[in-house]
Every structure is written in C-alpha cells, then in structure tokens.
C-alpha positions in Angstrom: 114.5 92.6 49.7 117.6 92.5 51.7 118.0 91.0 55.1 119.4 93.6 57.5 120.4 92.7 61.1 120.2 95.5 63.8 122.5 94.5 66.8 124.9 95.6 69.5 128.4 96.5 68.2 131.6 94.7 69.5 135.1 95.8 69.6 135.7 93.6 66.3 133.3 96.3 64.7 135.9 99.1 65.6 137.4 99.5 61.9 133.9 99.2 60.3 132.4 101.9 62.6 135.6 104.2 62.1 135.2 103.9 58.4 131.6 104.5 58.4 131.9 107.7 60.5 134.8 109.0 58.6 133.4 108.5 55.3 130.5 110.7 56.3 132.7 113.6 58.0 132.2 115.7 54.9 128.7 116.2 55.3 129.1 118.3 58.3 126.8 116.4 60.7 129.3 114.4 62.8 132.3 114.7 64.9 135.4 112.9 64.0 136.0 109.6 66.4 139.4 107.9 67.1 139.8 104.2 66.5 140.8 104.0 70.3 137.5 105.7 71.3 135.3 103.6 69.3 137.0 100.5 70.5 136.5 101.6 74.2 132.9 102.3 73.5 132.1 99.9 70.7 129.2 98.1 73.1 127.5 101.3 73.2 126.8 101.3 69.6 124.1 99.8 67.8 124.6 98.8 64.2 122.6 97.7 61.0 124.3 95.1 59.0 123.5 94.1 55.6 125.6 91.0 53.9 128.3 91.4 56.4 128.7 95.3 55.9 127.9 97.9 58.4 125.4 100.4 56.6 124.5 102.3 59.9 125.2 103.0 63.3 124.5 105.0 66.6 125.9 105.2 70.0 124.0 105.4 73.3 126.5 107.6 75.3 125.8 108.0 79.0 126.2 111.6 80.3 125.0 110.8 83.7 123.0 108.2 85.5 119.7 110.0 84.2 120.7 111.3 80.6 122.3 109.5 77.7 123.0 111.1 74.3 122.5 110.0 70.9 126.1 110.3 69.3 127.5 109.3 65.9 124.1 108.4 64.2 125.1 107.9 60.5 123.5 105.8 57.6 125.2 104.8 54.5 124.3 107.0 51.5 123.0 103.7 49.9 120.7 102.8 52.5 119.1 106.3 53.3 115.6 107.0 53.1 114.7 103.6 54.2 113.9 104.3 57.8 117.4 102.9 59.4 118.1 106.0 61.4 114.4 105.8 62.8 114.9 102.1 63.4 118.4 102.9 65.4 116.8 105.5 67.5 113.8 103.1 68.5 116.6 100.5 69.4 118.5 103.4 71.5 115.2 104.3 73.4 114.4 100.8 74.3 118.3 100.2 75.4 117.9 103.6 77.4 114.9 102.5 79.2 116.5 99.1 80.2 119.6 101.0 81.3 117.4 103.2 83.7 118.0 106.5 81.8 115.2 108.9 82.0 116.2 111.2 79.2 117.5 110.6 75.7 119.2 113.8 74.1 120.7 114.6 70.9 122.7 117.8 69.8 122.2 118.4 65.9 122.6 121.3 63.4 119.5 120.1 61.7 116.6 119.3 64.0 114.1 117.9 61.5 115.0 114.3 61.9 114.7 114.3 65.6 111.4 116.4 65.6 110.1 113.4 63.5 111.3 111.3 66.2 109.3 113.1 68.8 112.3 114.9 70.2 111.7 118.5 71.4 114.1 121.3 71.0 115.1 122.7 74.5 117.8 125.3 75.9 121.2 123.9 76.3 121.1 124.7 79.8 118.5 122.0 80.4 121.3 119.5 79.7 123.8 120.6 82.3 125.2 117.1 82.0 126.2 117.6 78.2 127.6 121.1 79.1 130.0 119.8 81.8 131.1 116.6 80.1 131.6 117.7 76.5 130.9 121.5 76.0 133.0 123.4 78.4 136.2 122.3 76.8 135.0 122.7 73.2 136.4 125.4 71.3 133.0 126.1 69.7 131.5 126.6 73.1 128.3 129.0 73.0 129.0 129.5 69.2 128.3 125.9 67.8 124.9 126.4 66.4 123.7 123.0 67.5 120.1 122.4 68.7 119.6 120.7 72.0 117.0 118.0 71.7 115.4 115.8 74.3 113.2 112.9 74.3 111.8 111.7 77.8 112.2 107.8 78.1 109.2 107.4 80.6 106.6 106.9 77.7 109.0 104.4 76.1 109.1 102.4 79.5 105.2 101.7 79.3 105.2 100.5 75.9 108.7 98.7 75.5 108.2 94.7 75.1 109.7 92.6 77.9 111.6 90.4 75.6 115.1 91.8 74.9 116.2 90.4 71.7 119.9 91.3 71.1 119.7 90.8 67.4 116.8 90.9 65.0 116.5 90.7 61.2 114.1 93.1 59.4 113.6 93.6 55.6 114.7 96.5 53.9 113.3 97.3 50.2 
C-alpha cells in the first residue's frame, strides 16, 4: 500500500504540474499549458501526491458563474487503472458544488471515462460559455472532434458531506 494525498495545488506546484502535463501531451488528450498559466491558476487544481511526487492532477476552471470545466485531467502512467482520475472528478464535483456551480463540463476526444463518471454527451451549443470562452478563437473551431460532456451538480449537492477537508489520505494498492 502507498499513501496518497489528494489536495489543492499551490503555486509551489507549478513546475510539477507543468512536468506532469507536458509529459503526457504525446498521448493527444491534453492541451499544452504554459508555466505562467499554471502559476496563475494553480489554486484551481486538485492534485494527487505520493511520497512527495505529483502523480495526477485536474483543474476546476470556471467558464461562467454557473458552469465550470474539468481541464488538464492527467494521471501518471505508473498510477493508472487504480481510480485516481475518478477520485479527482469526485473532488472537483464537491468543489464545484461548494463554489456554487450548477454544471460541470468536460471536452474530450474519448468520452468513455466521463460516461462512466455519469457525464452525458450533449451538443456543443448547450455550453455557450465554453464556445465564447475558448472555442471561437481556436483554429480547430467546428472541426476539433471533441465530445461535449456535462454533469449536473444538483445531485451532488444533496449528497456532499458538510465537512470540508482540504487534504485527505487514501491508500493505493
């Protein structure tokens, strides 16, 4: 068993976040992120840490007062298939509820993981916030091939525990 800590990232994690994201760009599922962008938005990330090393991350990026997006979801190859991505999504859902968002969305080329997390595939036009925030300026606009996925946070709000623990340890086999 290995102790794993799930926690909010800090600016001190910028280099580790950049390394983790950059290391997995070749898989074609992530967009590159600059160090400056990661430093500015570090506090929006949830990370998994094992023995002081970042093994996974995901960002809760606000698109509007009611919609937030899952961005830069990545798990180190060594720690895949043990449920870390699902744990990060669970944490982002809880943080989204606490922040007052109504909808959590994601954009992906492969929707299977998000479907297993109870997201639904929807038309892109249902997420006008994403289109105006990111898509209009993208050279791949209308041709990117990504699926728009949504999860309504109202159900989570009913089942979220009142205690807010900023860090928690879980065991990973």
